[in-house]
PDB file with one MODEL, atoms N, CA, C and O in Angstrom:
MODEL        1
ATOM      1  N   MET A   1     -12.721   7.111 -23.582  1.00  0.00           N
ATOM      2  CA  MET A   1     -12.059   7.615 -22.396  1.00  0.00           C
ATOM      3  C   MET A   1     -12.163   6.580 -21.283  1.00  0.00           C
ATOM      4  O   MET A   1     -13.259   6.138 -20.936  1.00  0.00           O
ATOM      5  N   SER A   2     -11.025   6.200 -20.730  1.00  0.00           N
ATOM      6  CA  SER A   2     -10.962   5.204 -19.671  1.00  0.00           C
ATOM      7  C   SER A   2     -10.918   5.884 -18.308  1.00  0.00           C
ATOM      8  O   SER A   2     -10.211   6.875 -18.122  1.00  0.00           O
ATOM      9  N   THR A   3     -11.662   5.357 -17.376  1.00  0.00           N
ATOM     10  CA  THR A   3     -11.665   5.901 -16.028  1.00  0.00           C
ATOM     11  C   THR A   3     -10.957   4.925 -15.109  1.00  0.00           C
ATOM     12  O   THR A   3     -11.345   3.762 -15.001  1.00  0.00           O
ATOM     13  N   GLU A   4      -9.920   5.408 -14.451  1.00  0.00           N
ATOM     14  CA  GLU A   4      -9.190   4.563 -13.521  1.00  0.00           C
ATOM     15  C   GLU A   4      -9.968   4.455 -12.212  1.00  0.00           C
ATOM     16  O   GLU A   4     -10.560   5.435 -11.759  1.00  0.00           O
ATOM     17  N   PRO A   5      -9.971   3.271 -11.602  1.00  0.00           N
ATOM     18  CA  PRO A   5     -10.687   3.130 -10.337  1.00  0.00           C
ATOM     19  C   PRO A   5     -10.038   3.964  -9.224  1.00  0.00           C
ATOM     20  O   PRO A   5      -8.847   4.269  -9.263  1.00  0.00           O
ATOM     21  N   THR A   6     -10.835   4.308  -8.266  1.00  0.00           N
ATOM     22  CA  THR A   6     -10.348   5.013  -7.083  1.00  0.00           C
ATOM     23  C   THR A   6      -9.559   4.029  -6.227  1.00  0.00           C
ATOM     24  O   THR A   6      -9.997   2.894  -6.039  1.00  0.00           O
ATOM     25  N   PRO A   7      -8.401   4.439  -5.704  1.00  0.00           N
ATOM     26  CA  PRO A   7      -7.655   3.527  -4.829  1.00  0.00           C
ATOM     27  C   PRO A   7      -8.523   3.087  -3.647  1.00  0.00           C
ATOM     28  O   PRO A   7      -9.179   3.908  -3.006  1.00  0.00           O
ATOM     29  N   ARG A   8      -8.519   1.807  -3.372  1.00  0.00           N
ATOM     30  CA  ARG A   8      -9.248   1.234  -2.245  1.00  0.00           C
ATOM     31  C   ARG A   8      -8.212   0.917  -1.161  1.00  0.00           C
ATOM     32  O   ARG A   8      -7.510  -0.090  -1.240  1.00  0.00           O
ATOM     33  N   TRP A   9      -8.127   1.773  -0.165  1.00  0.00           N
ATOM     34  CA  TRP A   9      -7.107   1.676   0.872  1.00  0.00           C
ATOM     35  C   TRP A   9      -7.507   0.669   1.939  1.00  0.00           C
ATOM     36  O   TRP A   9      -8.672   0.569   2.323  1.00  0.00           O
ATOM     37  N   ARG A  10      -6.506  -0.076   2.410  1.00  0.00           N
ATOM     38  CA  ARG A  10      -6.705  -0.984   3.552  1.00  0.00           C
ATOM     39  C   ARG A  10      -5.462  -0.904   4.425  1.00  0.00           C
ATOM     40  O   ARG A  10      -4.362  -0.650   3.936  1.00  0.00           O
ATOM     41  N   VAL A  11      -5.647  -1.122   5.713  1.00  0.00           N
ATOM     42  CA  VAL A  11      -4.520  -1.097   6.645  1.00  0.00           C
ATOM     43  C   VAL A  11      -3.785  -2.421   6.528  1.00  0.00           C
ATOM     44  O   VAL A  11      -4.404  -3.484   6.503  1.00  0.00           O
ATOM     45  N   SER A  12      -2.484  -2.352   6.459  1.00  0.00           N
ATOM     46  CA  SER A  12      -1.671  -3.557   6.369  1.00  0.00           C
ATOM     47  C   SER A  12      -1.918  -4.454   7.578  1.00  0.00           C
ATOM     48  O   SER A  12      -2.071  -3.974   8.701  1.00  0.00           O
ATOM     49  N   THR A  13      -1.954  -5.759   7.334  1.00  0.00           N
ATOM     50  CA  THR A  13      -2.146  -6.709   8.430  1.00  0.00           C
ATOM     51  C   THR A  13      -0.931  -6.752   9.347  1.00  0.00           C
ATOM     52  O   THR A  13      -1.030  -7.255  10.466  1.00  0.00           O
ATOM     53  N   ARG A  14       0.196  -6.246   8.909  1.00  0.00           N
ATOM     54  CA  ARG A  14       1.419  -6.234   9.714  1.00  0.00           C
ATOM     55  C   ARG A  14       1.611  -4.943  10.497  1.00  0.00           C
ATOM     56  O   ARG A  14       2.594  -4.804  11.225  1.00  0.00           O
ATOM     57  N   SER A  15       0.693  -4.003  10.359  1.00  0.00           N
ATOM     58  CA  SER A  15       0.804  -2.749  11.107  1.00  0.00           C
ATOM     59  C   SER A  15       0.558  -3.019  12.586  1.00  0.00           C
ATOM     60  O   SER A  15      -0.201  -3.916  12.952  1.00  0.00           O
ATOM     61  N   GLY A  16       1.208  -2.232  13.422  1.00  0.00           N
ATOM     62  CA  GLY A  16       1.047  -2.392  14.869  1.00  0.00           C
ATOM     63  C   GLY A  16      -0.334  -1.988  15.331  1.00  0.00           C
ATOM     64  O   GLY A  16      -1.035  -1.252  14.637  1.00  0.00           O
ATOM     65  N   ASN A  17      -0.722  -2.455  16.479  1.00  0.00           N
ATOM     66  CA  ASN A  17      -2.036  -2.145  17.025  1.00  0.00           C
ATOM     67  C   ASN A  17      -2.067  -0.831  17.782  1.00  0.00           C
ATOM     68  O   ASN A  17      -3.138  -0.404  18.214  1.00  0.00           O
ATOM     69  N   GLY A  18      -0.919  -0.172  17.957  1.00  0.00           N
ATOM     70  CA  GLY A  18      -0.870   1.067  18.715  1.00  0.00           C
ATOM     71  C   GLY A  18      -1.434   2.267  17.992  1.00  0.00           C
ATOM     72  O   GLY A  18      -1.641   3.314  18.606  1.00  0.00           O
ATOM     73  N   GLY A  19      -1.687   2.143  16.708  1.00  0.00           N
ATOM     74  CA  GLY A  19      -2.265   3.238  15.948  1.00  0.00           C
ATOM     75  C   GLY A  19      -1.248   4.207  15.377  1.00  0.00           C
ATOM     76  O   GLY A  19      -1.608   5.054  14.560  1.00  0.00           O
ATOM     77  N   ASN A  20       0.007   4.109  15.780  1.00  0.00           N
ATOM     78  CA  ASN A  20       1.026   5.039  15.295  1.00  0.00           C
ATOM     79  C   ASN A  20       1.933   4.431  14.238  1.00  0.00           C
ATOM     80  O   ASN A  20       2.816   5.117  13.722  1.00  0.00           O
ATOM     81  N   THR A  21       1.740   3.180  13.908  1.00  0.00           N
ATOM     82  CA  THR A  21       2.627   2.518  12.951  1.00  0.00           C
ATOM     83  C   THR A  21       1.836   1.873  11.820  1.00  0.00           C
ATOM     84  O   THR A  21       2.177   0.781  11.365  1.00  0.00           O
ATOM     85  N   CYS A  22       0.809   2.526  11.376  1.00  0.00           N
ATOM     86  CA  CYS A  22      -0.066   1.934  10.366  1.00  0.00           C
ATOM     87  C   CYS A  22       0.343   2.304   8.946  1.00  0.00           C
ATOM     88  O   CYS A  22       0.567   3.472   8.629  1.00  0.00           O
ATOM     89  N   VAL A  23       0.433   1.301   8.119  1.00  0.00           N
ATOM     90  CA  VAL A  23       0.703   1.477   6.705  1.00  0.00           C
ATOM     91  C   VAL A  23      -0.569   1.083   5.963  1.00  0.00           C
ATOM     92  O   VAL A  23      -1.164   0.043   6.248  1.00  0.00           O
ATOM     93  N   GLU A  24      -0.982   1.912   5.016  1.00  0.00           N
ATOM     94  CA  GLU A  24      -2.135   1.593   4.195  1.00  0.00           C
ATOM     95  C   GLU A  24      -1.670   1.249   2.787  1.00  0.00           C
ATOM     96  O   GLU A  24      -0.730   1.846   2.264  1.00  0.00           O
ATOM     97  N   VAL A  25      -2.343   0.277   2.186  1.00  0.00           N
ATOM     98  CA  VAL A  25      -1.998  -0.202   0.856  1.00  0.00           C
ATOM     99  C   VAL A  25      -3.252  -0.170  -0.016  1.00  0.00           C
ATOM    100  O   VAL A  25      -4.335  -0.564   0.416  1.00  0.00           O
ATOM    101  N   ALA A  26      -3.086   0.302  -1.240  1.00  0.00           N
ATOM    102  CA  ALA A  26      -4.154   0.228  -2.242  1.00  0.00           C
ATOM    103  C   ALA A  26      -3.623  -0.631  -3.383  1.00  0.00           C
ATOM    104  O   ALA A  26      -2.788  -0.185  -4.170  1.00  0.00           O
ATOM    105  N   ASP A  27      -4.114  -1.868  -3.465  1.00  0.00           N
ATOM    106  CA  ASP A  27      -3.607  -2.790  -4.481  1.00  0.00           C
ATOM    107  C   ASP A  27      -4.689  -3.203  -5.481  1.00  0.00           C
ATOM    108  O   ASP A  27      -4.603  -4.263  -6.101  1.00  0.00           O
ATOM    109  N   ASN A  28      -5.697  -2.361  -5.628  1.00  0.00           N
ATOM    110  CA  ASN A  28      -6.774  -2.649  -6.570  1.00  0.00           C
ATOM    111  C   ASN A  28      -6.580  -1.991  -7.935  1.00  0.00           C
ATOM    112  O   ASN A  28      -7.439  -2.119  -8.808  1.00  0.00           O
ATOM    113  N   LEU A  29      -5.468  -1.293  -8.129  1.00  0.00           N
ATOM    114  CA  LEU A  29      -5.206  -0.619  -9.401  1.00  0.00           C
ATOM    115  C   LEU A  29      -4.459  -1.563 -10.338  1.00  0.00           C
ATOM    116  O   LEU A  29      -3.737  -2.448  -9.880  1.00  0.00           O
ATOM    117  N   VAL A  30      -4.623  -1.384 -11.614  1.00  0.00           N
ATOM    118  CA  VAL A  30      -4.054  -2.303 -12.603  1.00  0.00           C
ATOM    119  C   VAL A  30      -2.537  -2.193 -12.695  1.00  0.00           C
ATOM    120  O   VAL A  30      -1.845  -3.210 -12.727  1.00  0.00           O
ATOM    121  N   ASP A  31      -2.018  -0.984 -12.738  1.00  0.00           N
ATOM    122  CA  ASP A  31      -0.605  -0.798 -13.069  1.00  0.00           C
ATOM    123  C   ASP A  31       0.278  -0.358 -11.918  1.00  0.00           C
ATOM    124  O   ASP A  31       1.464  -0.102 -12.129  1.00  0.00           O
ATOM    125  N   ARG A  32      -0.255  -0.259 -10.707  1.00  0.00           N
ATOM    126  CA  ARG A  32       0.579   0.150  -9.578  1.00  0.00           C
ATOM    127  C   ARG A  32      -0.087  -0.188  -8.249  1.00  0.00           C
ATOM    128  O   ARG A  32      -1.305  -0.346  -8.156  1.00  0.00           O
ATOM    129  N   VAL A  33       0.756  -0.294  -7.229  1.00  0.00           N
ATOM    130  CA  VAL A  33       0.315  -0.484  -5.851  1.00  0.00           C
ATOM    131  C   VAL A  33       0.736   0.758  -5.095  1.00  0.00           C
ATOM    132  O   VAL A  33       1.892   1.174  -5.175  1.00  0.00           O
ATOM    133  N   LEU A  34      -0.188   1.352  -4.362  1.00  0.00           N
ATOM    134  CA  LEU A  34       0.091   2.573  -3.619  1.00  0.00           C
ATOM    135  C   LEU A  34       0.251   2.249  -2.136  1.00  0.00           C
ATOM    136  O   LEU A  34      -0.433   1.375  -1.603  1.00  0.00           O
ATOM    137  N   VAL A  35       1.164   2.967  -1.477  1.00  0.00           N
ATOM    138  CA  VAL A  35       1.435   2.771  -0.053  1.00  0.00           C
ATOM    139  C   VAL A  35       1.545   4.140   0.591  1.00  0.00           C
ATOM    140  O   VAL A  35       2.168   5.049   0.044  1.00  0.00           O
ATOM    141  N   ARG A  36       0.925   4.279   1.776  1.00  0.00           N
ATOM    142  CA  ARG A  36       1.007   5.553   2.504  1.00  0.00           C
ATOM    143  C   ARG A  36       0.947   5.303   4.004  1.00  0.00           C
ATOM    144  O   ARG A  36       0.572   4.224   4.462  1.00  0.00           O
ATOM    145  N   ASP A  37       1.321   6.316   4.745  1.00  0.00           N
ATOM    146  CA  ASP A  37       1.256   6.312   6.206  1.00  0.00           C
ATOM    147  C   ASP A  37      -0.149   6.736   6.613  1.00  0.00           C
ATOM    148  O   ASP A  37      -0.578   7.843   6.285  1.00  0.00           O
ATOM    149  N   SER A  38      -0.861   5.887   7.311  1.00  0.00           N
ATOM    150  CA  SER A  38      -2.246   6.212   7.667  1.00  0.00           C
ATOM    151  C   SER A  38      -2.342   7.329   8.695  1.00  0.00           C
ATOM    152  O   SER A  38      -3.408   7.922   8.861  1.00  0.00           O
ATOM    153  N   THR A  39      -1.245   7.626   9.389  1.00  0.00           N
ATOM    154  CA  THR A  39      -1.284   8.725  10.353  1.00  0.00           C
ATOM    155  C   THR A  39      -0.969  10.061   9.692  1.00  0.00           C
ATOM    156  O   THR A  39      -1.105  11.114  10.314  1.00  0.00           O
ATOM    157  N   ASP A  40      -0.543  10.017   8.416  1.00  0.00           N
ATOM    158  CA  ASP A  40      -0.240  11.246   7.660  1.00  0.00           C
ATOM    159  C   ASP A  40      -0.633  11.012   6.203  1.00  0.00           C
ATOM    160  O   ASP A  40       0.228  10.963   5.324  1.00  0.00           O
ATOM    161  N   ARG A  41      -1.910  10.871   5.954  1.00  0.00           N
ATOM    162  CA  ARG A  41      -2.395  10.518   4.619  1.00  0.00           C
ATOM    163  C   ARG A  41      -2.073  11.544   3.548  1.00  0.00           C
ATOM    164  O   ARG A  41      -2.020  11.205   2.365  1.00  0.00           O
ATOM    165  N   ASP A  42      -1.860  12.775   3.936  1.00  0.00           N
ATOM    166  CA  ASP A  42      -1.500  13.816   2.972  1.00  0.00           C
ATOM    167  C   ASP A  42       0.013  13.982   2.853  1.00  0.00           C
ATOM    168  O   ASP A  42       0.477  14.859   2.125  1.00  0.00           O
ATOM    169  N   GLY A  43       0.776  13.168   3.543  1.00  0.00           N
ATOM    170  CA  GLY A  43       2.227  13.298   3.582  1.00  0.00           C
ATOM    171  C   GLY A  43       2.948  12.684   2.410  1.00  0.00           C
ATOM    172  O   GLY A  43       4.174  12.765   2.335  1.00  0.00           O
ATOM    173  N   GLY A  44       2.238  12.081   1.505  1.00  0.00           N
ATOM    174  CA  GLY A  44       2.876  11.484   0.335  1.00  0.00           C
ATOM    175  C   GLY A  44       2.481  10.036   0.167  1.00  0.00           C
ATOM    176  O   GLY A  44       2.065   9.368   1.113  1.00  0.00           O
ATOM    177  N   THR A  45       2.619   9.570  -1.050  1.00  0.00           N
ATOM    178  CA  THR A  45       2.256   8.195  -1.396  1.00  0.00           C
ATOM    179  C   THR A  45       3.370   7.600  -2.230  1.00  0.00           C
ATOM    180  O   THR A  45       3.873   8.239  -3.154  1.00  0.00           O
ATOM    181  N   LEU A  46       3.751   6.387  -1.908  1.00  0.00           N
ATOM    182  CA  LEU A  46       4.726   5.654  -2.712  1.00  0.00           C
ATOM    183  C   LEU A  46       3.969   4.798  -3.719  1.00  0.00           C
ATOM    184  O   LEU A  46       2.900   4.270  -3.412  1.00  0.00           O
ATOM    185  N   ALA A  47       4.517   4.663  -4.907  1.00  0.00           N
ATOM    186  CA  ALA A  47       3.903   3.838  -5.944  1.00  0.00           C
ATOM    187  C   ALA A  47       4.903   2.782  -6.394  1.00  0.00           C
ATOM    188  O   ALA A  47       6.075   3.084  -6.624  1.00  0.00           O
ATOM    189  N   PHE A  48       4.438   1.553  -6.518  1.00  0.00           N
ATOM    190  CA  PHE A  48       5.273   0.432  -6.926  1.00  0.00           C
ATOM    191  C   PHE A  48       4.605  -0.311  -8.081  1.00  0.00           C
ATOM    192  O   PHE A  48       3.379  -0.374  -8.169  1.00  0.00           O
ATOM    193  N   ALA A  49       5.418  -0.863  -8.949  1.00  0.00           N
ATOM    194  CA  ALA A  49       4.891  -1.782  -9.959  1.00  0.00           C
ATOM    195  C   ALA A  49       4.377  -3.011  -9.211  1.00  0.00           C
ATOM    196  O   ALA A  49       4.984  -3.419  -8.221  1.00  0.00           O
ATOM    197  N   PRO A  50       3.275  -3.607  -9.662  1.00  0.00           N
ATOM    198  CA  PRO A  50       2.734  -4.771  -8.959  1.00  0.00           C
ATOM    199  C   PRO A  50       3.754  -5.897  -8.740  1.00  0.00           C
ATOM    200  O   PRO A  50       3.777  -6.507  -7.670  1.00  0.00           O
ATOM    201  N   ALA A  51       4.581  -6.171  -9.722  1.00  0.00           N
ATOM    202  CA  ALA A  51       5.583  -7.235  -9.564  1.00  0.00           C
ATOM    203  C   ALA A  51       6.605  -6.882  -8.490  1.00  0.00           C
ATOM    204  O   ALA A  51       7.017  -7.747  -7.718  1.00  0.00           O
ATOM    205  N   ALA A  52       7.009  -5.633  -8.435  1.00  0.00           N
ATOM    206  CA  ALA A  52       7.960  -5.196  -7.406  1.00  0.00           C
ATOM    207  C   ALA A  52       7.322  -5.298  -6.023  1.00  0.00           C
ATOM    208  O   ALA A  52       7.984  -5.698  -5.065  1.00  0.00           O
ATOM    209  N   TRP A  53       6.049  -4.943  -5.912  1.00  0.00           N
ATOM    210  CA  TRP A  53       5.359  -5.025  -4.624  1.00  0.00           C
ATOM    211  C   TRP A  53       5.245  -6.493  -4.168  1.00  0.00           C
ATOM    212  O   TRP A  53       5.479  -6.800  -2.999  1.00  0.00           O
ATOM    213  N   ARG A  54       4.888  -7.389  -5.090  1.00  0.00           N
ATOM    214  CA  ARG A  54       4.786  -8.807  -4.739  1.00  0.00           C
ATOM    215  C   ARG A  54       6.132  -9.342  -4.263  1.00  0.00           C
ATOM    216  O   ARG A  54       6.194 -10.099  -3.294  1.00  0.00           O
ATOM    217  N   ALA A  55       7.204  -8.953  -4.939  1.00  0.00           N
ATOM    218  CA  ALA A  55       8.539  -9.402  -4.533  1.00  0.00           C
ATOM    219  C   ALA A  55       8.885  -8.884  -3.138  1.00  0.00           C
ATOM    220  O   ALA A  55       9.444  -9.620  -2.325  1.00  0.00           O
ATOM    221  N   PHE A  56       8.559  -7.628  -2.858  1.00  0.00           N
ATOM    222  CA  PHE A  56       8.805  -7.044  -1.541  1.00  0.00           C
ATOM    223  C   PHE A  56       8.036  -7.814  -0.463  1.00  0.00           C
ATOM    224  O   PHE A  56       8.599  -8.171   0.572  1.00  0.00           O
ATOM    225  N   VAL A  57       6.761  -8.065  -0.710  1.00  0.00           N
ATOM    226  CA  VAL A  57       5.934  -8.761   0.269  1.00  0.00           C
ATOM    227  C   VAL A  57       6.481 -10.166   0.538  1.00  0.00           C
ATOM    228  O   VAL A  57       6.535 -10.599   1.689  1.00  0.00           O
ATOM    229  N   GLU A  58       6.883 -10.874  -0.509  1.00  0.00           N
ATOM    230  CA  GLU A  58       7.450 -12.201  -0.332  1.00  0.00           C
ATOM    231  C   GLU A  58       8.718 -12.157   0.510  1.00  0.00           C
ATOM    232  O   GLU A  58       8.893 -12.986   1.403  1.00  0.00           O
ATOM    233  N   LEU A  59       9.591 -11.216   0.244  1.00  0.00           N
ATOM    234  CA  LEU A  59      10.814 -11.086   1.046  1.00  0.00           C
ATOM    235  C   LEU A  59      10.499 -10.711   2.482  1.00  0.00           C
ATOM    236  O   LEU A  59      11.144 -11.214   3.403  1.00  0.00           O
ATOM    237  N   ALA A  60       9.527  -9.841   2.695  1.00  0.00           N
ATOM    238  CA  ALA A  60       9.140  -9.443   4.050  1.00  0.00           C
ATOM    239  C   ALA A  60       8.574 -10.631   4.829  1.00  0.00           C
ATOM    240  O   ALA A  60       8.810 -10.750   6.032  1.00  0.00           O
ATOM    241  N   LYS A  61       7.844 -11.492   4.169  1.00  0.00           N
ATOM    242  CA  LYS A  61       7.290 -12.668   4.836  1.00  0.00           C
ATOM    243  C   LYS A  61       8.381 -13.610   5.328  1.00  0.00           C
ATOM    244  O   LYS A  61       8.223 -14.279   6.350  1.00  0.00           O
ATOM    245  N   ARG A  62       9.479 -13.656   4.600  1.00  0.00           N
ATOM    246  CA  ARG A  62      10.606 -14.526   4.973  1.00  0.00           C
ATOM    247  C   ARG A  62      11.417 -13.962   6.127  1.00  0.00           C
ATOM    248  O   ARG A  62      12.203 -14.673   6.753  1.00  0.00           O
ATOM    249  N   GLY A  63      11.224 -12.693   6.399  1.00  0.00           N
ATOM    250  CA  GLY A  63      11.933 -12.070   7.523  1.00  0.00           C
ATOM    251  C   GLY A  63      13.162 -11.441   7.056  1.00  0.00           C
ATOM    252  O   GLY A  63      13.900 -10.862   7.853  1.00  0.00           O
TER     253      GLY A  63
ENDMDL
END
């Protein structure tokens, strides 16, 4: 029986400092990256394949 690790959440470095625009990311899982709104942690979580998340981050860095 395999035990999956608990998501390790961190606030995105691109989130605003006002506290109302924070995105949290858990990228320590093997098969997916989780994303949620830190101001509404029970409001739902998006899941992405790691390759899709990396592609998104690269495009976001380019503007």
